[in-house]
C-alpha distance (Angstrom), angle and dihedral (degrees) to the residues before:
residue distance angle dihedral
M1 . . .
A2 3.76 . .
R3 3.76 138.5 .
L4 3.79 112.4 -87.6
D5 3.81 94.2 -123.0
L6 3.81 91.0 52.4
Y7 3.80 92.1 47.0
L8 3.80 91.6 51.2
K9 3.80 91.5 49.9
N10 3.81 98.1 41.5
S11 3.81 93.6 45.6
G12 3.80 90.8 50.2
L13 3.79 96.0 -120.9
I14 3.82 88.0 121.1
H15 3.79 120.0 21.0
Q16 3.81 100.7 -141.5
R17 3.78 132.3 37.4
S18 3.80 90.8 -136.0
A19 3.83 89.5 54.3
A20 3.82 88.9 50.1
R21 3.81 90.1 52.5
R22 3.82 91.3 48.9
A23 3.81 91.2 49.0
C24 3.82 90.3 51.4
D25 3.82 91.8 47.1
A26 3.83 89.6 50.5
G27 3.82 91.9 52.9
Q28 3.81 93.5 -112.8
V29 3.82 95.0 124.9
W30 3.79 123.5 68.0
V31 3.80 129.0 179.5
D32 3.80 119.5 -160.9
G33 3.81 91.3 -15.7
Q34 3.81 95.9 -50.6
P35 3.82 128.1 104.5
A36 3.79 105.6 -107.4
K37 3.78 134.4 -144.7
A38 3.81 119.9 -137.4
S39 3.81 90.8 -114.3
R40 3.82 93.9 55.9
E41 3.80 114.1 120.7
V42 3.81 112.8 -123.9
R43 3.80 127.9 -156.1
V44 3.78 136.6 -161.1
G45 3.81 110.4 -84.3
E46 3.80 97.0 32.3
M47 3.80 119.2 125.7
L48 3.81 122.0 -123.3
R49 3.77 128.6 -159.1
L50 3.81 119.5 -168.6
C51 3.77 120.3 -172.9
T52 3.79 126.4 -170.0
S53 3.78 127.1 176.6
D54 3.80 91.3 -87.5
S55 3.82 107.4 15.6
E56 3.78 140.8 49.8
L57 3.79 128.0 -163.5
E58 3.81 131.2 -172.0
A59 3.79 119.0 -165.6
E60 3.78 141.4 163.6
I61 3.80 119.9 -128.6
V62 3.80 105.3 -119.4
A63 3.81 100.2 171.2
I64 3.79 138.0 -5.1
P65 3.82 114.7 -118.4
E66 3.81 115.4 -145.1
H67 3.81 92.7 -155.4
P68 3.82 136.4 14.3
V69 3.80 111.4 -65.1
A70 3.81 130.7 -145.3
K71 3.81 118.1 -99.7
K72 3.79 92.3 -109.9
E73 3.84 90.2 55.9
R74 3.82 98.3 48.5
Q75 3.80 95.0 94.6
H76 3.82 88.5 65.4
Y77 3.82 90.9 65.5
C78 3.80 103.5 43.7
R79 3.79 134.5 23.5
I80 3.78 112.0 -143.3
I81 3.79 110.7 -136.0
R82 3.78 103.9 171.8
V83 3.79 137.6 4.0
E84 3.79 123.4 -173.1
G85 3.75 131.2 177.6
R86 3.75 136.9 47.7
A87 3.81 120.6 -1.2
P88 3.84 94.5 -102.5
A89 3.82 90.8 57.8
M90 3.80 92.3 114.8
Q91 3.80 91.2 54.6
A92 3.80 89.0 50.4
F93 3.80 88.0 59.5
G94 3.82 95.1 45.9
F95 3.81 101.4 -97.2
D96 3.82 122.9 122.3
E97 3.78 92.3 -152.8
D98 3.78 138.6 3.0
P99 3.85 104.4 -68.8
R100 3.81 92.5 -159.6
F101 3.80 89.3 81.2
């Protein structure tokens, strides 16, 4: 288990822990269908939904990183299920290309 804000930062879905906290406070982060606070503990198998002003991402937590991981390793920590929004949505969430493929 890990705090949601740390998971978001360490997995690369959000680049800074403070940005992850702000996203949670703004209601942009949901876990298993519920709005989530930054301090919420997350577990493997839970579903995340991140919404920005122009993009939305749904992912499953596959593993919990203990420290920030390299871009090429990010797909080992979350499985992207759905991405909606503008074409650069994946870059907005820290991925160079669509990790589903």
